[in-house]
Residue, then its C-alpha position, 0 to 999 in steps of 0.5 A: m078898772k082900765n088899769i087892771i085890764k091893761i095889766l091883764v092884757l100886758a101879762l097875757f101878751s108877755m106869757l104868750c111871748v115867753a111860750c112862743s120864744e123857744k120856737f122863735l129864738d131857735a134859729p141857726a146863727k147866720s154867722s155859723m158855717d159847717q164844713s160842707l159850706i166852708f170846704s166847697t167854696p174856694a174863698l172860704a177854704k183859703e181862709a181855713i188854710a190861713g187859720m192853719l198858718q196863723s198857728f205858726a205866727e203866734t208870739n210863743s210859736y215858731r216865729g217868736r221862740y224857735i226861729v230867732c234862737y235856733g242855730t244862732n251860734t257861729d264862729v263869730d258869735v257865741r251865745n251866753g251859757l257856753s262858757g263855764t261862768k254863766i248858767p245856760d238858759g233855754k235860748a243858749f240850748l236852742s242856739n246849739y241845736k239842743t231842743n229838749v222837752d223841758n226847754d223853758q223857751m219852747n215849753t211854756s204855758d199861759q199864766s192867766s188861763g193855764a192853757p199851753n202857749n208854746f211852740y209845741s202846742m201851736a205846732y200841733q194846733g197847726i197840724e190839726r187844722a191842716n188835717l181837718a182841712i185835708n179831710g174837709l176838702r176830700t169830703y166836701a170839695d168838688l175836686n174838678n174845680w181847679e181852685l179847690a184842687q189846688i188848695l188841697 
């Protein structure tokens, strides 16, 4: 009889917890922030700008594909593919300032996810983050604060 009472009390308690869990668990996450908080605080706004710059530091972005090959041909060095013996590759085209849309060095995709992972998508991602930061700063920042005005 004592076991049946314990089981009934435990079942009643668990049903009570399940019934109240929606209100109890429906709290905003402490780590989530909205734009009004991010762009009204100078330290957080600086971090948003760092996120914008991060797009240009990705492996297949500006530093990994574009800057290492672009314009590297001089009268001393000649990149492969300029003579008739080799088929020019994307790096040879970049070294000759020929950035076509179909360049294999500039237009790649992540094979595992299929997501664009190339110079063009990373550049547009950085531009989009910059536009969001400008819009957020103009909307939520106190531009009388010199730090926020300087960030803008």
